[in-house]
C-alpha positions, 0 to 999 in steps of 0.5 A: 751082064744080062743087059749086054746079052739082051742088047743084041747078044753082045757076048763080048761085053757080057764076058768082059763084065763077067770077068770084072765081077770075078775080080771084084768079088774077093773085095766085097768086104771093102764095099760096105757102105749102104746105098740110099738112092730112094731116101736121098733128097734130089736137089735142083742141081741133080735134076738139072744134070739128069735133064741135061744128060737126057737131052744130050743123049736124045739130041745125039740119037736124032742127029745120028739117025736123021737120015732114017725116014720116020714111020710108025713101024719103027715103034714095033720093029725089033731086031739086031740091026734095028738101031734107030727103032731101038733108039726111039723105044729107049727114048720113050722108055726114058721119058716114061721112067723120068715122068713116073719118077717125078710124079712119085717124088711129088706125091711121096710123103715129106722128109723125116723131121729131125730127132727131138731134143734129148729126153730123160730117156735119151740122157739115161741111154747115153750116160753109160756111153759117156762114162766109158768113152776114152775122152771127156768131150762126150760129157757135153751130151748131158747138157740137154741141148743136143739131139742124138743119132745112135749107131745100129748097135746102140753102143755109139752115138753122134750129138748135134745141134740145129741152128737154121739150116745148119746141122752141126755135130759136136766132135767125133762119135762118142761111145764104146772105146772098142767100137770107136777104135776102129774109126782110127785104125782103118788098116785093121780089117779083122774088126771091120763090122764095127768100122762099118757101123761107125761109118754108117753112123756118120753117113746116116747123119749126112743123109738125114741132113740131105733129106731135110735140105740142111747143111751137114757140118762136123765141129771140132773133129780130130786129126785121127778121124779126118779120113772118115769125113773125107770119105764123105767128100767133105773138106777139112778146115783147121779151127785151132789146136787142143792142149793136152798135158801128160799127167804122169810126169807132171809136178811143181819141181824144176826151173820150168815150173818156177812160175806155177810153183810161185803162184801156187805158194802165193795163193795158199799164203792168201789162205786158200784151200783146195777140196774135191766135192763128190756128186753125192754132195751136190745138193749141199753146195749147189746154192753156194756154187750158183752164187759164185756163178752169178757173180762171175757172169755179173763181173764179166757182163756175160751170158751163159753159153752152151753146145760146146761148153757147159752152162750152170744147169743144175740137172747137168752139174749134178752128174759131176764131182767138183774141184773147189777153192775155199777162202775162210771156209767159203767157196770162191772158185769151182770147176766140174770135173770130167773124167773119161773111162779107163782114166785116160783123160781128165778135164774141166768144163764150167769154171767160175770164181768170185771177184774177191778170190785171190789173184791166180786162183784158177791156175791154182785150181788147175795145178791142184786138180792136175796133182789130184788127177795124177794121183788117181791114175789119169793119163792126160789133162785136157786144157781145151781149145785155143781157137785159130792157133797153129794156122799158117800165115804163108803165101802158099797156105790156103786162104782159110789158114791165112785168114785165121792166122791174121784174126789170131794175131790182130783179133784181140778186140773180139777175143783173147786168142793169143792170151788164151794160147799163152795161158795154156802154153805154160803147162807145156802141153801137147797141141793137137789139131781140131777141124771143121768138116763141111761140104764146101767153102761157099757156105763156110761163112754162114755156117760159122756164124750159125755155130757161133749163134748156137754156142752163144745163144744168139748171133748178137750175144755171141759177137758182143764182147772180148770174153774177160781176162785171158789169164782167168779165162772161163775156158771150156772146150769151145 
């Protein structure tokens, strides 16, 4: 308004802007995102756009006033009717400001370095947040292969990894259920401050990427939080579906559970027994667990993976209880148990067995663990992702959906897509979509390769094999 009054006492425009301000003031609480103009990284495209705008405005001005004869007095003339003089003065001011801004950008300190890999202090800080989280995905923060970005309150965080120029988060924000609940309930504005903090956390991650010239990607985000990412101008691409089974009604009775019941009985007849080993006994059994793990890796000719699934790291595994299957007193299969706060969700991460274990031993372990979880009061069991499942192969579907559906149906040489889906389907789960949120489609192939390399410990290793028997898949959440 003040600028309008200084521009030739344009009171009509100032009055209109004042009325608009009065209309917007009651909505102030909805405009909660903090601007970061001087913290942003200005790209070549941004500079080109600004230059074109400035050149166009200058050209229009010289064209409009080409009949006005130039003289030095124009620079010193001020008045309500001095449009040509005001144009020259404004152009000079614009050139001065842009030159000063460019010089400031050239001599200012460089962008911030990314946060370092998690330290012991960082892991100690996220541990209580992970244990009170409503989901089990947060346990991947304890691997020690990620970096953390905390919310202003310190009650929630994003975990992410870096591969080349790609910064990729692992899932949605993790932390205090009350704070995260607001990410999924935009309509409840009574607790808007917590919503603001979570959105600021996601925005802060993208701004940090922008400062460092990195590509921001959000991996395996849920449909419930999709609006938070589209609000950043990101596009969503479906990665597949996650299987979650309700435990309250689970059992081995009924015709639909006939195959599970038969396999369960067969494994028990072979002499297998199930046991839960508490984390306090980890040191007693770690050598035996490592022998099982090394045997599994040797049989599959596989290397350890990370980021979106666990690996055999003693410091990581020491946080968990274990479900084990014994044969003649010897551990032949195991999985670490991931439980969420409030007993909302139960899951497993690292799942391994020896070659001599009874056929169907991992299915037996799953069934026993589900029955144990039900008795403990857990609501859901998370069976993990089925990559590229649930994508539409229709003529009008987006290209990514059609391409992913083709790979799902014809890509068995590289990965047991259909076998993994069929294995999890036997538990009659609820399938929930998972997405990749990214700035645009052009960088998608490079980023997917970066993510694969980040998970597999290198691009060659990540693309190097089928990944084992789909009926006894290692699984995990990747």
